[in-house]
ZAMARGU-4260 file (C-alpha; in steps of 0.2 Angstrom, whole numbers, plus 5000, padded with zeros to 4 digits):
<rodrens>
0) 5660/4898/5221 | 5658/4916/5215 | 5647/4913/5202 | 5635/4903/5211 | 5634/4917/5225
5) 5631/4929/5213 | 5615/4919/5206 | 5610/4917/5223 | 5609/4936/5228 | 5601/4940/5210
10) 5587/4928/5213 | 5585/4934/5232 | 5582/4952/5225 | 5571/4947/5212 | 5561/4938/5225
15) 5562/4953/5236 | 5553/4964/5222 | 5541/4953/5212 | 5525/4961/5219 | 5530/4979/5214
20) 5533/4971/5197 | 5516/4962/5198 | 5506/4978/5203 | 5514/4989/5190 | 5510/4977/5177
25) 5492/4977/5181 | 5491/4995/5183 | 5497/4997/5165 | 5486/4983/5158 | 5471/4991/5166
30) 5475/5009/5158 | 5476/5001/5142 | 5460/4992/5144 | 5452/5010/5151 | 5460/5019/5136
35) 5452/5005/5123 | 5434/5006/5131 | 5434/5026/5131 | 5437/5027/5114 | 5425/5014/5110
40) 5412/5024/5120 | 5415/5041/5112 | 5412/5034/5095 | 5394/5028/5100 | 5390/5044/5109
45) 5382/5059/5100 | 5386/5076/5108 | 5371/5089/5103 | 5368/5106/5107 | 5349/5106/5102
50) 5333/5097/5097 | 5321/5104/5083 | 5303/5098/5082 | 5294/5098/5065 | 5276/5095/5063
55) 5269/5102/5079 | 5252/5110/5076 | 5238/5108/5089 | 5244/5096/5103 | 5251/5105/5117
60) 5268/5096/5121 | 5276/5109/5133 | 5279/5096/5147 | 5284/5083/5135 | 5296/5095/5124
65) 5305/5101/5142 | 5307/5081/5146 | 5317/5079/5129 | 5326/5095/5129 | 5335/5088/5145
70) 5345/5079/5134 | 5354/5095/5124 | 5371/5099/5127 | 5375/5082/5131 | 5381/5068/5124
75) 5368/5054/5121 | 5368/5036/5115 | 5357/5027/5102 | 5348/5021/5118 | 5344/5037/5123
80) 5337/5041/5106 | 5327/5026/5107 | 5320/5031/5123 | 5314/5046/5115 | 5305/5038/5102
85) 5296/5027/5115 | 5292/5042/5125 | 5284/5051/5110 | 5274/5035/5104 | 5269/5031/5121
90) 5258/5047/5120 | 5247/5040/5107 | 5245/5058/5099 | 5256/5053/5083 | 5255/5042/5068
95) 5273/5043/5064 | 5290/5049/5070 | 5307/5052/5061 | 5322/5056/5070 | 5339/5061/5059
100) 5356/5070/5066 | 5366/5084/5057 | 5382/5089/5066 | 5378/5093/5084 | 5358/5095/5079
105) 5344/5082/5080 | 5329/5084/5071 | 5312/5075/5076 | 5299/5075/5064 | 5281/5069/5070
110) 5265/5067/5060 | 5252/5071/5072 | 5236/5062/5074 | 5220/5071/5070 | 5207/5078/5082
115) 5190/5072/5081 | 5178/5088/5077 | 5162/5079/5075 | 5154/5061/5074 | 5137/5060/5065
120) 5128/5043/5065 | 5115/5039/5050 | 5104/5024/5046 | 5101/5015/5062 | 5084/5010/5068
125) 5086/4995/5077 | 5101/5001/5087 | 5096/5015/5098 | 5106/5031/5097 | 5109/5030/5117
130) 5116/5014/5116 | 5128/5019/5101 | 5133/5036/5112 | 5136/5024/5127 | 5147/5013/5118
135) 5156/5029/5109 | 5160/5035/5128 | 5165/5017/5134 | 5179/5019/5121 | 5184/5037/5123
140) 5177/5042/5107 | 5171/5059/5107 | 5173/5076/5101 | 5189/5084/5106 | 5198/5067/5108
145) 5213/5061/5098 | 5207/5049/5083 | 5212/5031/5090 | 5209/5019/5074 | 5213/5004/5086
150) 5198/5010/5097 | 5187/5015/5082 | 5189/4997/5076 | 5185/4990/5094 | 5168/4999/5092
155) 5165/4995/5074 | 5167/4974/5080 | 5156/4977/5096 | 5141/4984/5083 | 5145/4969/5072
160) 5144/4957/5086 | 5126/4966/5092 | 5121/4962/5073 | 5126/4944/5075 | 5118/4942/5093
165) 5101/4948/5086 | 5101/4938/5068 | 5105/4953/5058 | 5117/4944/5047 | 5115/4956/5033
170) 5116/4971/5041 | 5133/4982/5041 | 5140/4996/5049 | 5153/5006/5040 | 5166/5021/5048
175) 5171/5035/5036 | 5184/5048/5042 | 5189/5063/5032 | 5201/5076/5039 | 5202/5095/5035
180) 5217/5107/5033 | 5216/5109/5052 | 5220/5091/5054 | 5202/5089/5063 | 5193/5072/5058
185) 5175/5071/5055 | 5168/5053/5057 | 5152/5046/5049 | 5146/5030/5057 | 5134/5023/5042
190) 5122/5010/5047 | 5114/4998/5033 | 5101/4987/5044 | 5093/4973/5033 | 5080/4961/5037
195) 5081/4949/5052 | 5085/4933/5048 | 5072/4921/5055 | 5074/4904/5059 | 5065/4893/5044
200) 5066/4876/5052 | 5074/4866/5068 | 5078/4849/5067 | 5084/4838/5081 | 5093/4821/5076
205) 5102/4807/5087 | 5087/4806/5098 | 5082/4787/5099 | 5069/4788/5114 | 5059/4802/5110
210) 5053/4808/5094 | 5058/4823/5085 | 5040/4831/5086 | 5039/4827/5104 | 5055/4837/5108
215) 5049/4852/5097 | 5032/4851/5105 | 5041/4851/5122 | 5053/4866/5116 | 5036/4875/5109
220) 5044/4874/5090 | 5031/4874/5078 | 5040/4871/5059 | 5022/4870/5052 | 5018/4889/5050
225) 5026/4903/5041 | 5018/4917/5054 | 5025/4906/5069 | 5044/4908/5062 | 5055/4915/5076
230) 5068/4927/5074 | 5085/4921/5075 | 5094/4927/5090 | 5108/4920/5102 | 5097/4920/5116
235) 5084/4910/5108 | 5095/4896/5104 | 5104/4895/5120 | 5087/4894/5129 | 5082/4880/5118
240) 5099/4873/5122 | 5097/4873/5140 | 5079/4867/5140 | 5083/4852/5130 | 5097/4847/5142
245) 5087/4850/5157 | 5073/4838/5149 | 5084/4824/5148 | 5093/4827/5164 | 5075/4826/5172
250) 5071/4810/5164 | 5087/4801/5169 | 5099/4804/5155 | 5114/4810/5166 | 5126/4808/5152
255) 5116/4816/5138 | 5126/4827/5127 | 5124/4839/5113 | 5138/4834/5101 | 5136/4849/5088
260) 5125/4862/5080 | 5124/4866/5061 | 5117/4881/5054 | 5112/4883/5036 | 5109/4899/5031
265) 5099/4903/5014 | 5108/4912/4999 | 5100/4928/5004 | 5104/4926/5023 | 5087/4928/5027
270) 5082/4911/5033 | 5091/4899/5042 | 5089/4879/5047 | 5095/4873/5062 | 5100/4854/5066
275) 5105/4850/5083 | 5113/4833/5085 | 5111/4826/5102 | 5119/4809/5110 | 5105/4803/5124
280) 5115/4788/5131 | 5108/4778/5144 | 5094/4780/5156 | 5100/4780/5175 | 5091/4775/5191
285) 5092/4778/5209 | 5100/4765/5219 | 5103/4772/5238 | 5100/4787/5246 | 5112/4791/5260
290) 5110/4803/5273 | 5124/4811/5284 | 5120/4824/5296 | 5130/4832/5312 | 5114/4834/5321
295) 5105/4819/5322 | 5090/4828/5330 | 5085/4833/5312 | 5088/4817/5304 | 5070/4812/5302
300) 5065/4828/5298 | 5077/4830/5283 | 5074/4813/5278 | 5056/4816/5275 | 5061/4831/5265
305) 5071/4821/5253 | 5058/4814/5241 | 5069/4803/5231 | 5061/4784/5230 | 5075/4770/5224
310) 5071/4763/5208 | 5065/4780/5199 | 5074/4786/5187 | 5085/4800/5189 | 5078/4817/5190
315) 5090/4833/5192 | 5077/4846/5197 | 5071/4834/5210 | 5089/4833/5217 | 5091/4852/5216
320) 5074/4856/5224 | 5079/4844/5238 | 5094/4853/5241 | 5084/4870/5243 | 5070/4862/5254
325) 5084/4856/5266 | 5093/4873/5265 | 5077/4882/5269 | 5073/4870/5283 | 5090/4872/5292
330) 5088/4893/5290 | 5070/4891/5298 | 5080/4882/5312 | 5092/4896/5315 | 5107/4887/5304
335) 5111/4901/5292 | 5129/4895/5285 | 5125/4875/5282 | 5133/4867/5270 | 5126/4853/5260
340) 5136/4842/5247 | 5129/4829/5237 | 5140/4816/5230 | 5134/4804/5217 | 5141/4787/5213
345) 5138/4780/5197 | 5137/4761/5192 | 5138/4760/5173 | 5134/4741/5173 | 5117/4744/5182
350) 5114/4761/5176 | 5110/4766/5194 | 5117/4780/5206 | 5118/4781/5224 | 5116/4798/5231
355) 5124/4803/5248 | 5119/4819/5256 | 5133/4826/5267 | 5126/4840/5278 | 5135/4851/5292
360) 5124/4862/5299 | 5137/4873/5310 | 5132/4886/5322 | 5114/4891/5327 | 5111/4910/5325
365) 5098/4920/5338 | 5090/4936/5336 | 5095/4950/5347 | 5086/4964/5341 | 5076/4970/5327
370) 5077/4989/5319 | 5069/4998/5305 | 5076/5009/5294 | 5067/5023/5279 | 5052/5024/5289
375) 5056/5042/5291 | 5035/5045/5291 | 5027/5029/5298 | 5028/5026/5317 | 5040/5011/5321
380) 5025/5003/5331 | 5016/5000/5316 | 5029/4991/5307 | 5032/4981/5323 | 5015/4975/5324
385) 5018/4965/5308 | 5034/4956/5312 | 5031/4937/5317 | 5049/4933/5321 | 5053/4937/5340
390) 5067/4944/5348 | 5078/4931/5358 | 5073/4915/5348 | 5082/4907/5334 | 5081/4916/5317
395) 5067/4910/5305 | 5071/4914/5287 | 5052/4910/5284 | 5045/4922/5296 | 5055/4936/5290
400) 5047/4933/5272 | 5031/4932/5279 | 5033/4948/5288 | 5039/4956/5273 | 5024/4952/5264
405) 5015/4959/5278 | 5024/4976/5277 | 5020/4976/5258 | 5002/4974/5262 | 5001/4989/5272
410) 5001/4999/5257 | 5012/5013/5264 | 5028/5005/5256 | 5036/5005/5237 | 5051/4993/5244
415) 5054/4983/5258 | 5073/4974/5261 | 5078/4963/5275 | 5097/4965/5281 | 5105/4952/5292
420) 5120/4958/5303 | 5130/4947/5313 | 5137/4952/5328 | 5151/4938/5329 | 5149/4935/5347
425) 5150/4920/5358 | 5130/4919/5358 | 5129/4919/5340 | 5118/4932/5337 | 5111/4943/5323
430) 5102/4959/5322 | 5088/4961/5310 | 5087/4978/5298 | 5069/4980/5289 | 5072/4993/5276
435) 5058/5002/5268 | 5055/5015/5256 | 5039/5025/5259 | 5027/5028/5245 | 5020/5044/5238
440) 5003/5041/5246 | 4996/5058/5245 | 4983/5062/5232 | 4974/5079/5228 | 4963/5081/5213
445) 4955/5098/5211 | 4945/5104/5195 | 4938/5122/5193 | 4924/5127/5182 | 4910/5139/5178
450) 4893/5134/5184 | 4876/5138/5180 | 4873/5156/5181 | 4892/5160/5180 | 4897/5154/5197
455) 4914/5147/5201 | 4914/5129/5204 | 4926/5118/5215 | 4927/5099/5216 | 4941/5093/5226
460) 4948/5077/5233 | 4961/5076/5246 | 4967/5060/5250 | 4982/5055/5264 | 4986/5036/5268
465) 4995/5032/5284 | 4990/5052/5291 | 5005/5058/5300 | 5012/5039/5301 | 4998/5034/5313
470) 4991/5021/5302 | 4975/5030/5298 | 4969/5032/5281 | 4960/5049/5278 | 4949/5054/5262
475) 4941/5071/5261 | 4929/5074/5245 | 4922/5091/5243 | 4912/5100/5229 | 4902/5115/5229
480) 4896/5128/5219 | 4884/5143/5221 | 4867/5133/5223 | 4876/5114/5229 | 4888/5106/5239
485) 4893/5090/5244 | 4906/5084/5257 | 4913/5067/5261 | 4923/5061/5275 | 4931/5044/5276
490) 4943/5036/5289 | 4950/5019/5290 | 4962/5011/5302 | 4973/4998/5295 | 4976/4980/5304
495) 4965/4980/5316 | 4958/4964/5320 | 4970/4949/5319 | 4983/4960/5310 | 4973/4958/5294
500) 4958/4969/5293 | 4956/4986/5290 | 4941/4995/5299 | 4934/5012/5294 | 4919/5024/5295
505) 4912/5035/5281 | 4898/5049/5283 | 4892/5063/5268 | 4880/5076/5267 | 4872/5082/5251
510) 4864/5099/5250 | 4856/5108/5236 | 4848/5125/5235 | 4829/5128/5231 | 4828/5143/5218
515) 4815/5148/5207 | 4826/5152/5193 | 4833/5135/5191 | 4825/5120/5185 | 4828/5103/5192
520) 4818/5088/5189 | 4820/5084/5208 | 4832/5089/5223 | 4839/5075/5234 | 4846/5081/5250
525) 4854/5065/5257 | 4866/5061/5272 | 4873/5043/5279 | 4884/5036/5288 | 4893/5019/5283
530) 4904/5006/5292 | 4919/4999/5281 | 4928/4981/5284 | 4942/4980/5271 | 4950/4963/5271
535) 4969/4963/5260 | 4970/4945/5251 | 4988/4949/5245 | 4997/4964/5240 | 4986/4966/5225
540) 4969/4961/5230 | 4957/4968/5242 | 4938/4963/5247 | 4928/4977/5255 | 4911/4976/5263
545) 4902/4991/5269 | 4884/4994/5278 | 4876/5009/5284 | 4860/5020/5283 | 4855/5033/5271
550) 4841/5046/5273 | 4835/5052/5256 | 4824/5069/5257 | 4818/5072/5239 | 4808/5089/5234
555) 4805/5099/5220 | 4797/5085/5210 | 4794/5088/5193 | 4780/5080/5182 | 4793/5069/5174
560) 4789/5052/5170 | 4801/5040/5177 | 4802/5049/5192 | 4782/5046/5193 | 4784/5028/5187
565) 4796/5026/5203 | 4784/5035/5215 | 4768/5026/5209 | 4777/5008/5212 | 4779/5014/5230
570) 4761/5020/5234 | 4760/5036/5227 | 4747/5038/5213 | 4747/5054/5205 | 4757/5069/5204
575) 4753/5083/5216 | 4759/5098/5223 | 4754/5094/5241 | 4768/5080/5242 | 4783/5093/5244
580) 4794/5081/5254 | 4798/5062/5250 | 4808/5052/5264 | 4815/5038/5258 | 4827/5029/5271
585) 4839/5016/5266 | 4848/5003/5275 | 4861/4996/5261 | 4873/4983/5260 | 4888/4985/5249
590) 4903/4970/5244 | 4918/4976/5232 | 4933/4967/5225 | 4949/4976/5218 | 4964/4967/5209
595) 4977/4979/5204 | 4993/4972/5196 | 4998/4987/5186 | 5017/4990/5186 | 5017/5008/5184
600) 5008/5020/5195 | 5010/5035/5182 | 5010/5027/5166 | 5008/5009/5166 | 5012/4998/5151
605) 5008/4981/5157 | 4996/4973/5170 | 4977/4975/5174 | 4964/4981/5186 | 4948/4972/5190
610) 4934/4980/5200 | 4917/4973/5205 | 4905/4984/5215 | 4889/4977/5222 | 4875/4988/5231
615) 4861/4978/5240 | 4845/4989/5249 | 4835/4982/5262 | 4817/4989/5261 | 4814/5003/5276
620) 4796/5010/5277 | 4789/5015/5258 | 4806/5011/5250 | 4807/4994/5240 | 4822/4983/5239
625) 4835/4984/5225 | 4851/4979/5220 | 4866/4987/5208 | 4882/4977/5200 | 4896/4987/5192
630) 4911/4979/5184 | 4926/4988/5179 | 4940/4980/5169 | 4956/4987/5163 | 4970/4979/5153
635) 4987/4986/5147 | 4995/4977/5132 | 5013/4980/5127 | 5016/4978/5110 | 5032/4972/5100
640) 5028/4987/5088 | 5039/5004/5090 | 5035/5020/5086 | 5050/5034/5087 | 5061/5020/5095
645) 5047/5017/5109 | 5037/5003/5112 | 5018/5005/5110 | 5005/5000/5122 | 4987/4995/5119
650) 4976/4998/5133 | 4958/4991/5134 | 4946/4997/5146 | 4927/4992/5149 | 4912/4996/5161
655) 4896/4987/5163 | 4884/4990/5177 | 4867/4986/5180 | 4853/4989/5193 | 4837/4985/5196
660) 4822/4981/5210 | 4818/4967/5217 | 4800/4972/5218 | 4792/4987/5208 | 4804/5002/5201
665) 4823/5005/5200 | 4825/5021/5211 | 4829/5035/5199 | 4843/5042/5210 | 4854/5028/5208
670) 4853/5028/5190 | 4870/5025/5179 | 4877/5041/5171 | 4887/5041/5156 | 4898/5055/5145
675) 4913/5064/5148 | 4932/5063/5152 | 4932/5047/5159 | 4920/5038/5151 | 4914/5043/5132
680) 4925/5057/5127 | 4917/5070/5115 | 4901/5072/5124 | 4897/5083/5140 | 4898/5074/5157
685) 4885/5063/5160 | 4874/5069/5145 | 4874/5051/5137 | 4857/5040/5139 | 4838/5042/5140
690) 4832/5060/5140 | 4819/5066/5152 | 4800/5066/5146 | 4786/5078/5154 | 4767/5077/5160
695) 4759/5092/5153 | 4752/5102/5169 | 4746/5117/5174 | 4764/5123/5180 | 4773/5114/5166
700) 4767/5116/5148 | 4772/5106/5133 | 4772/5114/5116 | 4757/5113/5104 | 4746/5105/5118
705) 4755/5088/5118 | 4751/5076/5132 | 4769/5072/5135 | 4785/5081/5127 | 4804/5077/5126
710) 4818/5087/5133 | 4836/5085/5129 | 4840/5083/5150 | 4848/5067/5154 | 4843/5057/5166
715) 4853/5041/5167 | 4848/5024/5166 | 4849/5008/5174 | 4861/4996/5162 | 4877/5004/5156
720) 4889/4998/5144 | 4906/5007/5140 | 4921/5001/5131 | 4937/5011/5129 | 4950/5006/5115
725) 4967/5017/5116 | 4984/5016/5108 | 4996/5024/5119 | 5013/5031/5110 | 5027/5044/5116
730) 5023/5061/5111 | 5033/5066/5095 | 5045/5079/5094 | 5052/5079/5112 | 5067/5074/5120
735) 5069/5057/5126 | 5071/5063/5144 | 5053/5070/5145 | 5047/5054/5134 | 5043/5047/5152
740) 5031/5061/5159 | 5023/5063/5141 | 5011/5053/5132 | 4999/5053/5118 | 4986/5043/5112
745) 4973/5039/5099 | 4956/5031/5105 | 4940/5025/5100 | 4926/5026/5115 | 4910/5016/5112
750) 4895/5014/5123 | 4877/5016/5128 | 4865/5020/5142 | 4847/5012/5144 | 4832/5011/5155
755) 4825/4993/5154 | 4810/4998/5162 | 4805/5011/5149 | 4790/5006/5140 | 4784/5013/5123
760) 4765/5016/5126 | 4753/5023/5114 | 4757/5041/5118 | 4777/5038/5117 | 4774/5033/5098
765) 4762/5046/5096 | 4774/5060/5099 | 4789/5050/5092 | 4797/5047/5109 | 4813/5037/5106
770) 4814/5020/5113 | 4826/5021/5128 | 4826/5002/5133 | 4837/4998/5118 | 4855/4998/5114
775) 4851/5001/5095 | 4857/5019/5096 | 4876/5017/5101 | 4887/5032/5105 | 4905/5034/5098
780) 4920/5044/5097 | 4937/5044/5090 | 4950/5057/5094 | 4968/5062/5101 | 4972/5063/5119
785) 4988/5072/5129 | 4993/5067/5146 | 5008/5076/5156 | 5014/5072/5173 | 5021/5090/5176
790) 5026/5097/5194 | 5009/5103/5194 | 5000/5089/5193 | 4993/5076/5180 | 4988/5087/5165
795) 4976/5078/5154 | 4970/5086/5137 | 4960/5078/5123 | 4950/5082/5106 | 4936/5070/5102
800) 4925/5069/5087 | 4908/5060/5091 | 4905/5047/5075 | 4887/5042/5082 | 4875/5054/5090
805) 4859/5060/5091 | 4850/5077/5090 | 4848/5079/5108 | 4866/5074/5114 | 4877/5088/5120
810) 4895/5089/5112 | 4911/5094/5119 | 4926/5093/5108 | 4939/5098/5119 | 4941/5092/5137
815) 4954/5097/5149 | 4956/5091/5168 | 4971/5095/5181 | 4975/5083/5197 | 4990/5084/5210
820) 4999/5068/5216 | 5012/5070/5230
</rodrens>
């Protein structure tokens, strides 16, 4: 019993203290585990006092070293060391990093990447320096930067891609890097540009319905003549493939495929043969056309727009065009956000296609207001007069485009843009903004010179279109020297009648002093007034009609044969000093045509300019009727040839003029003149053509008592031919930024001027007077020209050497002019 009681008490005590025993065991085990962990952790830590760098020369690493030195006097792990290495490598400044430990010191040995000192480009001809420098800048390869071989690799690959894209398969680029003692790198980019690969032959296989010759002719490829071989370019091949696909798609072969393209290079990689393998598949035809539109009001209109007839073969361009026409129709009726989906359902058994046009017009927009921007000079009302779109009505895109053309036709703007601003209001309104860029339409041309007797001469032309923004064009011409002055005033108002026709007026007065010390064949004091009607056909083409009255007062008549030939034809029988003044009144009608599509105002390189001027004189009193036609043609041809990495441009300019009388003689004061900087260079201004021949009289004696004698005074003629050939090139030895402002050229000028009414009678044969009625003695000159658009104006300097000339010609090798445009 006592034993049982003892056992019972013992187990009760154990049951009372087992919790404390369990807690003690847990604490004991935790301390053992913690001790083992700390012992293990201490074995993987390195307690250091200092980090020492080797190899730092040029690169500034103060901030980086400060961050790394934060690990000193601490115990660091292998992971911390790995982070230090990663931090250094991420700077991209080092090509190699070594870390090693000695006692409580860590040594970091680095090998710095070199710094770029200089970049030299050699051997490039087809690839310009501007492109190469732009590519280097893109990859941050420039002087002072750290050399990065990866970026150099990408740069090289881009150059090689340019070679490949342009068919330069044998061309190469090599990059050489040399480093000096200071760890600076000099980069040499060496180009070896060889001949461009040419396409020798193109063949198409797999075609069953169209012959290969037909397809090649359609693609404008000629395999027969070597001089027609095209240079290999990826863009050229892509264009061929796109054009071939479109051809088959538009002929109904909707499942047409280009299976592969095989290229065969010759051994020397200068020629390439292409084989295009195609699969035509079946031809499909239209079956049914369905139209679903949410606005039934426009169902008939759109049905008429869809010009697709069931039974015709499928034509992809017709489908695209129909979609475009529907979209434009809806935009012209206010629906700017319409959605058009065309669903095609194929029936491979019957080779037919069903088309379903699903159209959602959505909201209709109305115009709230119309504003203008950029017209700092031109008044708003001038622009608003051209607007066809009405405020308050639904928007019509077609009217906006017509308005844009009308604004261009004013001639005041270089650029006209249309912007639509949606107001997102309940009325679905938009604001229309016409943003214009005004032209530099002022012109000042001034020439100074020394006239007869040492007097200063001034020739000025001032032109201002859209004068102070009012829509009036004003042109003033003024010429004055000691003996003579000429003044002309021209005023035109644009878009007066039906907002299309320009109406203007021109008046002029021309006076010349009589002086016994001067010798003139005649003095013509005239004045006149002309009405002008100008009709712009489009932005580049104009028609002009002038009519008015001119009063000529001719005096100081000398015994010159061509003058008295005309006076005899109008009733004056012989030369006499009694006739001091001859009044010749004229009513004239003039018509002009001008077409100008030159692509640049200063230095055009493409386009042409054509002008035809006609002049008809109605007889008044003693004057007889006559006519005059003047044709000018100017054409710029951009050439594929290059000089100093810039394209060459060929300029062809011609001028043909003819005048004659309906009855009698052609008036001498309307003669054409030739020679000078604007016609045939190397000859003095207006010095080419027939010379004055004089009768011997009491007041005018010829040498050796001749009845008639020849002088070197030019009097002009009624038939003119002038041709200018000019090769325009960049001026050498100047920087690229100035090449747009300075041009040079070599030229060949050819022409002559004759008097078709001149007759070689026995006197002219006796005294060996030249035949002024034939073109046998052509004038020609060759030379060099320099043009500079400076801040002071357009400066033109030319040197010409006459190739064909006569003893009586007046030569002027150097010619200079300056004009101002603002």
